[in-house]
PADOTOR-666392 format. One record per atom (N, C-alpha, C): atom name; residue in three letters; residue number from 1; x, z, y. Coordinates in steps of 0.1 Angstrom, whole numbers, plus 5000, padded with zeros to 4 digits. Atoms other than C-alpha are relative to their C-alpha. Layout:
# PADOTOR-666392
kolkol atomo:CA, residuo:Ala, num:NUM, c1:X, c3:Z, c2:Y
...
//
This chain:
# PADOTOR-666392
kolkol atomo:N, residuo:Met, num:1, c1:4991, c3:4990, c2:5004
kolkol atomo:CA, residuo:Met, num:1, c1:8886, c3:7000, c2:2549
kolkol atomo:C, residuo:Met, num:1, c1:4995, c3:5014, c2:5004
kolkol atomo:N, residuo:Ile, num:2, c1:5005, c3:4987, c2:4998
kolkol atomo:CA, residuo:Ile, num:2, c1:8876, c3:7036, c2:2545
kolkol atomo:C, residuo:Ile, num:2, c1:5011, c3:5009, c2:5005
kolkol atomo:N, residuo:Pro, num:3, c1:4989, c3:4991, c2:4995
kolkol atomo:CA, residuo:Pro, num:3, c1:8897, c3:7061, c2:2566
kolkol atomo:C, residuo:Pro, num:3, c1:5003, c3:5010, c2:4989
kolkol atomo:N, residuo:Gly, num:4, c1:4996, c3:4991, c2:5010
kolkol atomo:CA, residuo:Gly, num:4, c1:8917, c3:7083, c2:2542
kolkol atomo:C, residuo:Gly, num:4, c1:5001, c3:4994, c2:4986
kolkol atomo:N, residuo:Gly, num:5, c1:4999, c3:5007, c2:5013
kolkol atomo:CA, residuo:Gly, num:5, c1:8915, c3:7057, c2:2514
kolkol atomo:C, residuo:Gly, num:5, c1:4990, c3:5004, c2:4990
kolkol atomo:N, residuo:Gly, num:6, c1:5010, c3:4996, c2:5010
kolkol atomo:CA, residuo:Gly, num:6, c1:8885, c3:7074, c2:2497
kolkol atomo:C, residuo:Gly, num:6, c1:4989, c3:4990, c2:4998
kolkol atomo:N, residuo:Gln, num:7, c1:5012, c3:5009, c2:5002
kolkol atomo:CA, residuo:Gln, num:7, c1:8854, c3:7058, c2:2483
kolkol atomo:C, residuo:Gln, num:7, c1:4989, c3:5002, c2:5010
kolkol atomo:N, residuo:Pro, num:8, c1:5011, c3:4999, c2:4990
kolkol atomo:CA, residuo:Pro, num:8, c1:8825, c3:7051, c2:2506
kolkol atomo:C, residuo:Pro, num:8, c1:4990, c3:5010, c2:4995
kolkol atomo:N, residuo:Asn, num:9, c1:5011, c3:4991, c2:5004
kolkol atomo:CA, residuo:Asn, num:9, c1:8798, c3:7077, c2:2506
kolkol atomo:C, residuo:Asn, num:9, c1:4987, c3:4992, c2:4999
kolkol atomo:N, residuo:Met, num:10, c1:5011, c3:5008, c2:5002
kolkol atomo:CA, residuo:Met, num:10, c1:8769, c3:7059, c2:2491
kolkol atomo:C, residuo:Met, num:10, c1:4987, c3:5005, c2:5007
kolkol atomo:N, residuo:Gln, num:11, c1:5012, c3:4994, c2:4993
kolkol atomo:CA, residuo:Gln, num:11, c1:8743, c3:7084, c2:2504
kolkol atomo:C, residuo:Gln, num:11, c1:5001, c3:4997, c2:5015
kolkol atomo:N, residuo:Gln, num:12, c1:4998, c3:5002, c2:4985
kolkol atomo:CA, residuo:Gln, num:12, c1:8757, c3:7080, c2:2539
kolkol atomo:C, residuo:Gln, num:12, c1:4997, c3:4985, c2:5003
kolkol atomo:N, residuo:Leu, num:13, c1:5003, c3:5014, c2:4998
kolkol atomo:CA, residuo:Leu, num:13, c1:8756, c3:7042, c2:2536
kolkol atomo:C, residuo:Leu, num:13, c1:4985, c3:4997, c2:4999
kolkol atomo:N, residuo:Leu, num:14, c1:5015, c3:5003, c2:5001
kolkol atomo:CA, residuo:Leu, num:14, c1:8720, c3:7042, c2:2524
kolkol atomo:C, residuo:Leu, num:14, c1:4993, c3:5006, c2:5012
kolkol atomo:N, residuo:Gln, num:15, c1:5007, c3:4994, c2:4989
kolkol atomo:CA, residuo:Gln, num:15, c1:8710, c3:7065, c2:2552
kolkol atomo:C, residuo:Gln, num:15, c1:5002, c3:4991, c2:5013
kolkol atomo:N, residuo:Gln, num:16, c1:4997, c3:5010, c2:4989
kolkol atomo:CA, residuo:Gln, num:16, c1:8727, c3:7041, c2:2577
kolkol atomo:C, residuo:Gln, num:16, c1:4991, c3:4988, c2:4999
kolkol atomo:N, residuo:Ala, num:17, c1:5008, c3:5012, c2:5003
kolkol atomo:CA, residuo:Ala, num:17, c1:8709, c3:7012, c2:2561
kolkol atomo:C, residuo:Ala, num:17, c1:4986, c3:5003, c2:5004
kolkol atomo:N, residuo:Gln, num:18, c1:5014, c3:4996, c2:4997
kolkol atomo:CA, residuo:Gln, num:18, c1:8676, c3:7030, c2:2563
kolkol atomo:C, residuo:Gln, num:18, c1:4997, c3:5001, c2:5015
kolkol atomo:N, residuo:Lys, num:19, c1:5002, c3:4999, c2:4985
kolkol atomo:CA, residuo:Lys, num:19, c1:8681, c3:7038, c2:2600
kolkol atomo:C, residuo:Lys, num:19, c1:5000, c3:4987, c2:5007
kolkol atomo:N, residuo:Met, num:20, c1:5000, c3:5014, c2:4994
kolkol atomo:CA, residuo:Met, num:20, c1:8690, c3:7002, c2:2608
kolkol atomo:C, residuo:Met, num:20, c1:4987, c3:4993, c2:4997
kolkol atomo:N, residuo:Gln, num:21, c1:5013, c3:5007, c2:5003
kolkol atomo:CA, residuo:Gln, num:21, c1:8659, c3:6990, c2:2590
kolkol atomo:C, residuo:Gln, num:21, c1:4989, c3:5006, c2:5008
kolkol atomo:N, residuo:Gln, num:22, c1:5010, c3:4994, c2:4992
kolkol atomo:CA, residuo:Gln, num:22, c1:8638, c3:7015, c2:2609
kolkol atomo:C, residuo:Gln, num:22, c1:5001, c3:4995, c2:5015
kolkol atomo:N, residuo:Asp, num:23, c1:4998, c3:5005, c2:4986
kolkol atomo:CA, residuo:Asp, num:23, c1:8654, c3:7004, c2:2642
kolkol atomo:C, residuo:Asp, num:23, c1:4995, c3:4985, c2:5001
kolkol atomo:N, residuo:Leu, num:24, c1:5004, c3:5014, c2:5000
kolkol atomo:CA, residuo:Leu, num:24, c1:8648, c3:6967, c2:2633
kolkol atomo:C, residuo:Leu, num:24, c1:4984, c3:4999, c2:5000
kolkol atomo:N, residuo:Ala, num:25, c1:5015, c3:5000, c2:5000
kolkol atomo:CA, residuo:Ala, num:25, c1:8611, c3:6974, c2:2625
kolkol atomo:C, residuo:Ala, num:25, c1:4994, c3:5004, c2:5013
kolkol atomo:N, residuo:Arg, num:26, c1:5004, c3:4996, c2:4987
kolkol atomo:CA, residuo:Arg, num:26, c1:8607, c3:6993, c2:2657
kolkol atomo:C, residuo:Arg, num:26, c1:5002, c3:4989, c2:5011
kolkol atomo:N, residuo:Ala, num:27, c1:4997, c3:5011, c2:4991
kolkol atomo:CA, residuo:Ala, num:27, c1:8623, c3:6965, c2:2677
kolkol atomo:C, residuo:Ala, num:27, c1:4990, c3:4988, c2:4998
kolkol atomo:N, residuo:Gln, num:28, c1:5010, c3:5011, c2:5003
kolkol atomo:CA, residuo:Gln, num:28, c1:8600, c3:6939, c2:2660
kolkol atomo:C, residuo:Gln, num:28, c1:4986, c3:5004, c2:5005
kolkol atomo:N, residuo:Glu, num:29, c1:5013, c3:4996, c2:4995
kolkol atomo:CA, residuo:Glu, num:29, c1:8570, c3:6960, c2:2669
kolkol atomo:C, residuo:Glu, num:29, c1:4999, c3:5000, c2:5015
kolkol atomo:N, residuo:Glu, num:30, c1:4999, c3:5001, c2:4985
kolkol atomo:CA, residuo:Glu, num:30, c1:8581, c3:6962, c2:2705
kolkol atomo:C, residuo:Glu, num:30, c1:4998, c3:4986, c2:5004
kolkol atomo:N, residuo:Leu, num:31, c1:5001, c3:5014, c2:4997
kolkol atomo:CA, residuo:Leu, num:31, c1:8585, c3:6925, c2:2705
kolkol atomo:C, residuo:Leu, num:31, c1:4985, c3:4995, c2:4999
kolkol atomo:N, residuo:Ala, num:32, c1:5013, c3:5004, c2:5002
kolkol atomo:CA, residuo:Ala, num:32, c1:8550, c3:6920, c2:2692
kolkol atomo:C, residuo:Ala, num:32, c1:4990, c3:5005, c2:5011
kolkol atomo:N, residuo:Gln, num:33, c1:5008, c3:4994, c2:4990
kolkol atomo:CA, residuo:Gln, num:33, c1:8536, c3:6942, c2:2720
kolkol atomo:C, residuo:Gln, num:33, c1:5004, c3:4995, c2:5014
kolkol atomo:N, residuo:Thr, num:34, c1:4995, c3:5004, c2:4987
kolkol atomo:CA, residuo:Thr, num:34, c1:8557, c3:6928, c2:2749
kolkol atomo:C, residuo:Thr, num:34, c1:4996, c3:4986, c2:5003
kolkol atomo:N, residuo:Glu, num:35, c1:5005, c3:5013, c2:4996
kolkol atomo:CA, residuo:Glu, num:35, c1:8543, c3:6898, c2:2768
kolkol atomo:C, residuo:Glu, num:35, c1:5010, c3:4994, c2:5010
kolkol atomo:N, residuo:Val, num:36, c1:4992, c3:5007, c2:4991
kolkol atomo:CA, residuo:Val, num:36, c1:8564, c3:6872, c2:2785
kolkol atomo:C, residuo:Val, num:36, c1:4992, c3:4987, c2:5005
kolkol atomo:N, residuo:Glu, num:37, c1:5007, c3:5012, c2:4994
kolkol atomo:CA, residuo:Glu, num:37, c1:8553, c3:6842, c2:2807
kolkol atomo:C, residuo:Glu, num:37, c1:5009, c3:4988, c2:5001
kolkol atomo:N, residuo:Gly, num:38, c1:4993, c3:5013, c2:4996
kolkol atomo:CA, residuo:Gly, num:38, c1:8563, c3:6806, c2:2811
kolkol atomo:C, residuo:Gly, num:38, c1:4990, c3:4992, c2:5008
kolkol atomo:N, residuo:Gln, num:39, c1:5009, c3:5008, c2:4991
kolkol atomo:CA, residuo:Gln, num:39, c1:8550, c3:6782, c2:2837
kolkol atomo:C, residuo:Gln, num:39, c1:5005, c3:4986, c2:5001
kolkol atomo:N, residuo:Ala, num:40, c1:4997, c3:5014, c2:4998
kolkol atomo:CA, residuo:Ala, num:40, c1:8549, c3:6745, c2:2845
kolkol atomo:C, residuo:Ala, num:40, c1:4993, c3:4996, c2:5013
kolkol atomo:N, residuo:Gly, num:41, c1:5007, c3:5006, c2:4988
kolkol atomo:CA, residuo:Gly, num:41, c1:8540, c3:6724, c2:2875
kolkol atomo:C, residuo:Gly, num:41, c1:5000, c3:5009, c2:5012
kolkol atomo:N, residuo:Gly, num:42, c1:4999, c3:4991, c2:4989
kolkol atomo:CA, residuo:Gly, num:42, c1:8552, c3:6750, c2:2900
kolkol atomo:C, residuo:Gly, num:42, c1:4990, c3:5011, c2:4999
kolkol atomo:N, residuo:Gly, num:43, c1:5009, c3:4989, c2:5002
kolkol atomo:CA, residuo:Gly, num:43, c1:8529, c3:6776, c2:2885
kolkol atomo:C, residuo:Gly, num:43, c1:4986, c3:4996, c2:4998
kolkol atomo:N, residuo:Leu, num:44, c1:5014, c3:5005, c2:5002
kolkol atomo:CA, residuo:Leu, num:44, c1:8498, c3:6754, c2:2881
kolkol atomo:C, residuo:Leu, num:44, c1:4995, c3:5004, c2:4986
kolkol atomo:N, residuo:Val, num:45, c1:5003, c3:4996, c2:5013
kolkol atomo:CA, residuo:Val, num:45, c1:8499, c3:6762, c2:2844
kolkol atomo:C, residuo:Val, num:45, c1:5009, c3:5011, c2:4995
kolkol atomo:N, residuo:Lys, num:46, c1:4992, c3:4989, c2:5005
kolkol atomo:CA, residuo:Lys, num:46, c1:8510, c3:6796, c2:2830
kolkol atomo:C, residuo:Lys, num:46, c1:4995, c3:5004, c2:4986
kolkol atomo:N, residuo:Ala, num:47, c1:5002, c3:4996, c2:5014
kolkol atomo:CA, residuo:Ala, num:47, c1:8513, c3:6806, c2:2794
kolkol atomo:C, residuo:Ala, num:47, c1:5006, c3:5014, c2:4998
kolkol atomo:N, residuo:Thr, num:48, c1:4995, c3:4987, c2:5003
kolkol atomo:CA, residuo:Thr, num:48, c1:8517, c3:6841, c2:2782
kolkol atomo:C, residuo:Thr, num:48, c1:5001, c3:5001, c2:4984
kolkol atomo:N, residuo:Val, num:49, c1:4998, c3:4998, c2:5015
kolkol atomo:CA, residuo:Val, num:49, c1:8532, c3:6848, c2:2747
kolkol atomo:C, residuo:Val, num:49, c1:5006, c3:5014, c2:4998
kolkol atomo:N, residuo:Thr, num:50, c1:4993, c3:4988, c2:5004
kolkol atomo:CA, residuo:Thr, num:50, c1:8543, c3:6879, c2:2729
kolkol atomo:C, residuo:Thr, num:50, c1:5015, c3:4997, c2:4998
kolkol atomo:N, residuo:Gly, num:51, c1:4986, c3:5002, c2:5003
kolkol atomo:CA, residuo:Gly, num:51, c1:8580, c3:6885, c2:2723
kolkol atomo:C, residuo:Gly, num:51, c1:5002, c3:4994, c2:4986
kolkol atomo:N, residuo:Ser, num:52, c1:4999, c3:5006, c2:5013
kolkol atomo:CA, residuo:Ser, num:52, c1:8573, c3:6874, c2:2688
kolkol atomo:C, residuo:Ser, num:52, c1:4995, c3:4986, c2:4999
kolkol atomo:N, residuo:Gly, num:53, c1:5004, c3:5014, c2:4999
kolkol atomo:CA, residuo:Gly, num:53, c1:8559, c3:6841, c2:2700
kolkol atomo:C, residuo:Gly, num:53, c1:4985, c3:4997, c2:4999
kolkol atomo:N, residuo:Glu, num:54, c1:5015, c3:5002, c2:5001
kolkol atomo:CA, residuo:Glu, num:54, c1:8521, c3:6846, c2:2697
kolkol atomo:C, residuo:Glu, num:54, c1:4994, c3:4997, c2:5014
kolkol atomo:N, residuo:Leu, num:55, c1:5006, c3:5004, c2:4988
kolkol atomo:CA, residuo:Leu, num:55, c1:8502, c3:6828, c2:2724
kolkol atomo:C, residuo:Leu, num:55, c1:4988, c3:5009, c2:5003
kolkol atomo:N, residuo:Arg, num:56, c1:5011, c3:4990, c2:4997
kolkol atomo:CA, residuo:Arg, num:56, c1:8480, c3:6854, c2:2742
kolkol atomo:C, residuo:Arg, num:56, c1:4991, c3:4995, c2:5012
kolkol atomo:N, residuo:Ala, num:57, c1:5009, c3:5004, c2:4989
kolkol atomo:CA, residuo:Ala, num:57, c1:8468, c3:6837, c2:2774
kolkol atomo:C, residuo:Ala, num:57, c1:5006, c3:4986, c2:5006
kolkol atomo:N, residuo:Leu, num:58, c1:4996, c3:5013, c2:4993
kolkol atomo:CA, residuo:Leu, num:58, c1:8468, c3:6803, c2:2792
kolkol atomo:C, residuo:Leu, num:58, c1:4991, c3:4999, c2:5012
kolkol atomo:N, residuo:Lys, num:59, c1:5007, c3:5001, c2:4987
kolkol atomo:CA, residuo:Lys, num:59, c1:8459, c3:6800, c2:2829
kolkol atomo:C, residuo:Lys, num:59, c1:5003, c3:4986, c2:5006
kolkol atomo:N, residuo:Ile, num:60, c1:4999, c3:5014, c2:4994
kolkol atomo:CA, residuo:Ile, num:60, c1:8452, c3:6766, c2:2845
kolkol atomo:C, residuo:Ile, num:60, c1:4994, c3:5001, c2:5014
kolkol atomo:N, residuo:Asp, num:61, c1:5005, c3:5001, c2:4987
kolkol atomo:CA, residuo:Asp, num:61, c1:8449, c3:6764, c2:2882
kolkol atomo:C, residuo:Asp, num:61, c1:4992, c3:4988, c2:5002
kolkol atomo:N, residuo:Pro, num:62, c1:5008, c3:5012, c2:4998
kolkol atomo:CA, residuo:Pro, num:62, c1:8421, c3:6740, c2:2892
kolkol atomo:C, residuo:Pro, num:62, c1:5008, c3:4989, c2:5007
kolkol atomo:N, residuo:Lys, num:63, c1:4992, c3:5010, c2:4993
kolkol atomo:CA, residuo:Lys, num:63, c1:8447, c3:6722, c2:2914
kolkol atomo:C, residuo:Lys, num:63, c1:5007, c3:4992, c2:4990
kolkol atomo:N, residuo:Ala, num:64, c1:4993, c3:5008, c2:5010
kolkol atomo:CA, residuo:Ala, num:64, c1:8463, c3:6710, c2:2881
kolkol atomo:C, residuo:Ala, num:64, c1:4992, c3:4988, c2:4996
kolkol atomo:N, residuo:Val, num:65, c1:5008, c3:5011, c2:5003
kolkol atomo:CA, residuo:Val, num:65, c1:8434, c3:6687, c2:2877
kolkol atomo:C, residuo:Val, num:65, c1:4999, c3:4991, c2:5013
kolkol atomo:N, residuo:Asp, num:66, c1:4999, c3:5009, c2:4988
kolkol atomo:CA, residuo:Asp, num:66, c1:8441, c3:6658, c2:2901
kolkol atomo:C, residuo:Asp, num:66, c1:4988, c3:4991, c2:5001
kolkol atomo:N, residuo:Pro, num:67, c1:5012, c3:5008, c2:4999
kolkol atomo:CA, residuo:Pro, num:67, c1:8408, c3:6643, c2:2914
kolkol atomo:C, residuo:Pro, num:67, c1:5004, c3:4986, c2:5005
kolkol atomo:N, residuo:Glu, num:68, c1:4996, c3:5014, c2:4995
kolkol atomo:CA, residuo:Glu, num:68, c1:8428, c3:6613, c2:2928
kolkol atomo:C, residuo:Glu, num:68, c1:5007, c3:4992, c2:4989
kolkol atomo:N, residuo:Ala, num:69, c1:4994, c3:5008, c2:5011
kolkol atomo:CA, residuo:Ala, num:69, c1:8442, c3:6603, c2:2894
kolkol atomo:C, residuo:Ala, num:69, c1:4992, c3:4988, c2:4997
kolkol atomo:N, residuo:Ala, num:70, c1:5006, c3:5013, c2:5002
kolkol atomo:CA, residuo:Ala, num:70, c1:8436, c3:6568, c2:2884
kolkol atomo:C, residuo:Ala, num:70, c1:4988, c3:5000, c2:4989
kolkol atomo:N, residuo:Ser, num:71, c1:5011, c3:4999, c2:5011
kolkol atomo:CA, residuo:Ser, num:71, c1:8415, c3:6579, c2:2853
kolkol atomo:C, residuo:Ser, num:71, c1:5000, c3:5014, c2:4995
kolkol atomo:N, residuo:Ala, num:72, c1:5001, c3:4987, c2:5007
kolkol atomo:CA, residuo:Ala, num:72, c1:8403, c3:6609, c2:2835
kolkol atomo:C, residuo:Ala, num:72, c1:5010, c3:5001, c2:4989
kolkol atomo:N, residuo:Glu, num:73, c1:4990, c3:5000, c2:5010
kolkol atomo:CA, residuo:Glu, num:73, c1:8426, c3:6600, c2:2807
kolkol atomo:C, residuo:Glu, num:73, c1:5014, c3:5004, c2:5005
kolkol atomo:N, residuo:Glu, num:74, c1:4987, c3:4996, c2:4994
kolkol atomo:CA, residuo:Glu, num:74, c1:8456, c3:6602, c2:2830
kolkol atomo:C, residuo:Glu, num:74, c1:5000, c3:5015, c2:5004
kolkol atomo:N, residuo:Thr, num:75, c1:5000, c3:4986, c2:4996
kolkol atomo:CA, residuo:Thr, num:75, c1:8445, c3:6636, c2:2843
kolkol atomo:C, residuo:Thr, num:75, c1:5001, c3:5009, c2:4988
kolkol atomo:N, residuo:Val, num:76, c1:5000, c3:4992, c2:5013
kolkol atomo:CA, residuo:Val, num:76, c1:8440, c3:6649, c2:2807
kolkol atomo:C, residuo:Val, num:76, c1:5015, c3:5000, c2:4995
kolkol atomo:N, residuo:Glu, num:77, c1:4986, c3:5001, c2:5005
kolkol atomo:CA, residuo:Glu, num:77, c1:8475, c3:6636, c2:2797
kolkol atomo:C, residuo:Glu, num:77, c1:5009, c3:5009, c2:5008
kolkol atomo:N, residuo:Thr, num:78, c1:4992, c3:4992, c2:4991
kolkol atomo:CA, residuo:Thr, num:78, c1:8491, c3:6652, c2:2827
kolkol atomo:C, residuo:Thr, num:78, c1:4998, c3:5015, c2:4997
kolkol atomo:N, residuo:Leu, num:79, c1:5004, c3:4986, c2:5003
kolkol atomo:CA, residuo:Leu, num:79, c1:8473, c3:6685, c2:2820
kolkol atomo:C, residuo:Leu, num:79, c1:5006, c3:5004, c2:4987
kolkol atomo:N, residuo:Ala, num:80, c1:4995, c3:4997, c2:5013
kolkol atomo:CA, residuo:Ala, num:80, c1:8483, c3:6684, c2:2784
kolkol atomo:C, residuo:Ala, num:80, c1:5015, c3:5002, c2:5000
kolkol atomo:N, residuo:Asp, num:81, c1:4985, c3:4998, c2:4998
kolkol atomo:CA, residuo:Asp, num:81, c1:8520, c3:6679, c2:2794
kolkol atomo:C, residuo:Asp, num:81, c1:5003, c3:5013, c2:5006
kolkol atomo:N, residuo:Leu, num:82, c1:4998, c3:4988, c2:4993
kolkol atomo:CA, residuo:Leu, num:82, c1:8518, c3:6708, c2:2817
kolkol atomo:C, residuo:Leu, num:82, c1:4998, c3:5012, c2:4991
kolkol atomo:N, residuo:Val, num:83, c1:5003, c3:4989, c2:5010
kolkol atomo:CA, residuo:Val, num:83, c1:8503, c3:6731, c2:2790
kolkol atomo:C, residuo:Val, num:83, c1:5012, c3:5001, c2:4990
kolkol atomo:N, residuo:Ile, num:84, c1:4989, c3:5000, c2:5010
kolkol atomo:CA, residuo:Ile, num:84, c1:8530, c3:6720, c2:2765
kolkol atomo:C, residuo:Ile, num:84, c1:5012, c3:5006, c2:5007
kolkol atomo:N, residuo:Ala, num:85, c1:4988, c3:4995, c2:4993
kolkol atomo:CA, residuo:Ala, num:85, c1:8557, c3:6727, c2:2791
kolkol atomo:C, residuo:Ala, num:85, c1:5000, c3:5015, c2:5002
kolkol atomo:N, residuo:Ala, num:86, c1:5002, c3:4986, c2:4997
kolkol atomo:CA, residuo:Ala, num:86, c1:8543, c3:6761, c2:2800
kolkol atomo:C, residuo:Ala, num:86, c1:5002, c3:5008, c2:4987
kolkol atomo:N, residuo:Val, num:87, c1:4999, c3:4993, c2:5012
kolkol atomo:CA, residuo:Val, num:87, c1:8540, c3:6772, c2:2764
kolkol atomo:C, residuo:Val, num:87, c1:5015, c3:4999, c2:4995
kolkol atomo:N, residuo:Gln, num:88, c1:4986, c3:5001, c2:5004
kolkol atomo:CA, residuo:Gln, num:88, c1:8576, c3:6759, c2:2756
kolkol atomo:C, residuo:Gln, num:88, c1:5008, c3:5010, c2:5009
kolkol atomo:N, residuo:Ala, num:89, c1:4993, c3:4991, c2:4992
kolkol atomo:CA, residuo:Ala, num:89, c1:8589, c3:6779, c2:2786
kolkol atomo:C, residuo:Ala, num:89, c1:4998, c3:5014, c2:4996
kolkol atomo:N, residuo:Ala, num:90, c1:5003, c3:4986, c2:5004
kolkol atomo:CA, residuo:Ala, num:90, c1:8571, c3:6810, c2:2775
kolkol atomo:C, residuo:Ala, num:90, c1:5007, c3:5003, c2:4987
kolkol atomo:N, residuo:Asn, num:91, c1:4993, c3:4998, c2:5012
kolkol atomo:CA, residuo:Asn, num:91, c1:8585, c3:6806, c2:2740
kolkol atomo:C, residuo:Asn, num:91, c1:5015, c3:5002, c2:5001
kolkol atomo:N, residuo:Glu, num:92, c1:4986, c3:4998, c2:4997
kolkol atomo:CA, residuo:Glu, num:92, c1:8620, c3:6802, c2:2754
kolkol atomo:C, residuo:Glu, num:92, c1:5003, c3:5014, c2:5005
kolkol atomo:N, residuo:Asn, num:93, c1:4998, c3:4987, c2:4995
kolkol atomo:CA, residuo:Asn, num:93, c1:8616, c3:6834, c2:2773
kolkol atomo:C, residuo:Asn, num:93, c1:4998, c3:5011, c2:4989
kolkol atomo:N, residuo:Ala, num:94, c1:5002, c3:4991, c2:5011
kolkol atomo:CA, residuo:Ala, num:94, c1:8603, c3:6851, c2:2741
kolkol atomo:C, residuo:Ala, num:94, c1:5013, c3:5000, c2:4991
kolkol atomo:N, residuo:Gln, num:95, c1:4988, c3:5000, c2:5008
kolkol atomo:CA, residuo:Gln, num:95, c1:8634, c3:6839, c2:2722
kolkol atomo:C, residuo:Gln, num:95, c1:5012, c3:5007, c2:5007
kolkol atomo:N, residuo:Thr, num:96, c1:4990, c3:4992, c2:4993
kolkol atomo:CA, residuo:Thr, num:96, c1:8656, c3:6853, c2:2749
kolkol atomo:C, residuo:Thr, num:96, c1:4998, c3:5015, c2:4998
kolkol atomo:N, residuo:Leu, num:97, c1:5004, c3:4986, c2:5002
kolkol atomo:CA, residuo:Leu, num:97, c1:8638, c3:6886, c2:2746
kolkol atomo:C, residuo:Leu, num:97, c1:5004, c3:5005, c2:4986
kolkol atomo:N, residuo:Gln, num:98, c1:4997, c3:4997, c2:5014
kolkol atomo:CA, residuo:Gln, num:98, c1:8642, c3:6885, c2:2708
kolkol atomo:C, residuo:Gln, num:98, c1:5015, c3:5002, c2:4998
kolkol atomo:N, residuo:Gln, num:99, c1:4985, c3:4999, c2:5001
kolkol atomo:CA, residuo:Gln, num:99, c1:8680, c3:6880, c2:2712
kolkol atomo:C, residuo:Gln, num:99, c1:5004, c3:5013, c2:5006
kolkol atomo:N, residuo:Gln, num:100, c1:4996, c3:4988, c2:4993
kolkol atomo:CA, residuo:Gln, num:100, c1:8682, c3:6909, c2:2736
kolkol atomo:C, residuo:Gln, num:100, c1:4996, c3:5012, c2:4991
kolkol atomo:N, residuo:Lys, num:101, c1:5005, c3:4989, c2:5008
kolkol atomo:CA, residuo:Lys, num:101, c1:8662, c3:6932, c2:2713
kolkol atomo:C, residuo:Lys, num:101, c1:5007, c3:5001, c2:4986
kolkol atomo:N, residuo:Leu, num:102, c1:4996, c3:5000, c2:5014
kolkol atomo:CA, residuo:Leu, num:102, c1:8674, c3:6921, c2:2679
kolkol atomo:C, residuo:Leu, num:102, c1:5015, c3:4997, c2:4998
kolkol atomo:N, residuo:Gly, num:103, c1:4986, c3:5004, c2:5001
kolkol atomo:CA, residuo:Gly, num:103, c1:8709, c3:6908, c2:2686
kolkol atomo:C, residuo:Gly, num:103, c1:5009, c3:5012, c2:4997
kolkol atomo:N, residuo:Pro, num:104, c1:4991, c3:4988, c2:5003
kolkol atomo:CA, residuo:Pro, num:104, c1:8726, c3:6943, c2:2687
kolkol atomo:C, residuo:Pro, num:104, c1:4997, c3:5005, c2:4986
kolkol atomo:N, residuo:Leu, num:105, c1:5003, c3:4995, c2:5013
kolkol atomo:CA, residuo:Leu, num:105, c1:8708, c3:6952, c2:2655
kolkol atomo:C, residuo:Leu, num:105, c1:5006, c3:4991, c2:4989
kolkol atomo:N, residuo:Ala, num:106, c1:4994, c3:5010, c2:5010
kolkol atomo:CA, residuo:Ala, num:106, c1:8719, c3:6920, c2:2637
kolkol atomo:C, residuo:Ala, num:106, c1:5015, c3:5002, c2:5000
kolkol atomo:N, residuo:Gln, num:107, c1:4986, c3:4998, c2:5000
kolkol atomo:CA, residuo:Gln, num:107, c1:8755, c3:6927, c2:2648
kolkol atomo:C, residuo:Gln, num:107, c1:5003, c3:5013, c2:4993
kolkol atomo:N, residuo:Gly, num:108, c1:4998, c3:4987, c2:5008
kolkol atomo:CA, residuo:Gly, num:108, c1:8752, c3:6963, c2:2634
kolkol atomo:C, residuo:Gly, num:108, c1:4999, c3:4998, c2:4985
kolkol atomo:N, residuo:Leu, num:109, c1:5002, c3:5003, c2:5015
kolkol atomo:CA, residuo:Leu, num:109, c1:8742, c3:6947, c2:2601
kolkol atomo:C, residuo:Leu, num:109, c1:5011, c3:4991, c2:4995
kolkol atomo:N, residuo:Gly, num:110, c1:4990, c3:5009, c2:5004
kolkol atomo:CA, residuo:Gly, num:110, c1:8773, c3:6926, c2:2600
kolkol atomo:C, residuo:Gly, num:110, c1:4998, c3:4985, c2:5004
kolkol atomo:N, residuo:Gly, num:111, c1:5001, c3:5014, c2:4995
kolkol atomo:CA, residuo:Gly, num:111, c1:8762, c3:6895, c2:2619
kolkol atomo:C, residuo:Gly, num:111, c1:4988, c3:4992, c2:4994
kolkol atomo:N, residuo:Gly, num:112, c1:5012, c3:5008, c2:5003
kolkol atomo:CA, residuo:Gly, num:112, c1:8726, c3:6885, c2:2610
kolkol atomo:C, residuo:Gly, num:112, c1:5000, c3:4994, c2:4986
kolkol atomo:N, residuo:Gly, num:113, c1:5002, c3:5006, c2:5013
kolkol atomo:CA, residuo:Gly, num:113, c1:8719, c3:6880, c2:2574
kolkol atomo:C, residuo:Gly, num:113, c1:5011, c3:5002, c2:4990
kolkol atomo:N, residuo:Ser, num:114, c1:4988, c3:4999, c2:5009
kolkol atomo:CA, residuo:Ser, num:114, c1:8754, c3:6886, c2:2561
kolkol atomo:C, residuo:Ser, num:114, c1:5003, c3:5015, c2:4999
kolkol atomo:N, residuo:Gly, num:115, c1:4998, c3:4986, c2:5000
kolkol atomo:CA, residuo:Gly, num:115, c1:8750, c3:6924, c2:2563
kolkol atomo:C, residuo:Gly, num:115, c1:5000, c3:5006, c2:4987
kolkol atomo:N, residuo:Ile, num:116, c1:5000, c3:4993, c2:5012
kolkol atomo:CA, residuo:Ile, num:116, c1:8741, c3:6946, c2:2535
kolkol atomo:C, residuo:Ile, num:116, c1:4992, c3:4993, c2:4989
kolkol atomo:N, residuo:Pro, num:117, c1:5006, c3:5008, c2:5010
kolkol atomo:CA, residuo:Pro, num:117, c1:8733, c3:6927, c2:2503
kolkol atomo:C, residuo:Pro, num:117, c1:4987, c3:5008, c2:4994
kolkol atomo:N, residuo:Gly, num:118, c1:5012, c3:4994, c2:5006
kolkol atomo:CA, residuo:Gly, num:118, c1:8698, c3:6933, c2:2489
kolkol atomo:C, residuo:Gly, num:118, c1:4990, c3:5005, c2:5010
kolkol atomo:N, residuo:Leu, num:119, c1:5010, c3:4996, c2:4990
kolkol atomo:CA, residuo:Leu, num:119, c1:8682, c3:6942, c2:2522
kolkol atomo:C, residuo:Leu, num:119, c1:4995, c3:4988, c2:5007
kolkol atomo:N, residuo:Pro, num:120, c1:5007, c3:5012, c2:4995
kolkol atomo:CA, residuo:Pro, num:120, c1:8657, c3:6918, c2:2538
kolkol atomo:C, residuo:Pro, num:120, c1:5004, c3:4997, c2:5015
kolkol atomo:N, residuo:Phe, num:121, c1:4996, c3:5004, c2:4986
kolkol atomo:CA, residuo:Phe, num:121, c1:8676, c3:6914, c2:2571
kolkol atomo:C, residuo:Phe, num:121, c1:5014, c3:4997, c2:5001
//
């Protein structure tokens, strides 16, 4: 509902849409530059991803390799599980960051995807 009952100002709507698109692009760029970490095994394995989910670093503490394991296969399986868990934790942290950065923008667009027709967000 437009106050005063008049027609919406199309120029103003387009300017608002452009600003929201610029804000969204800026937030996405910030996400791509921001790094978050996830860990497993009490910090024995740490994964670093960007806010957009790109794996940037993986650190494995030598203590993660158990010399007393029954077999090398068992050690490798355990290590693989720790790596997967650390990367998953990092990606969960990245998703939380995405929601913090992009959530308000999506709400401003009418609730993520149902905003302004014809715009790619």
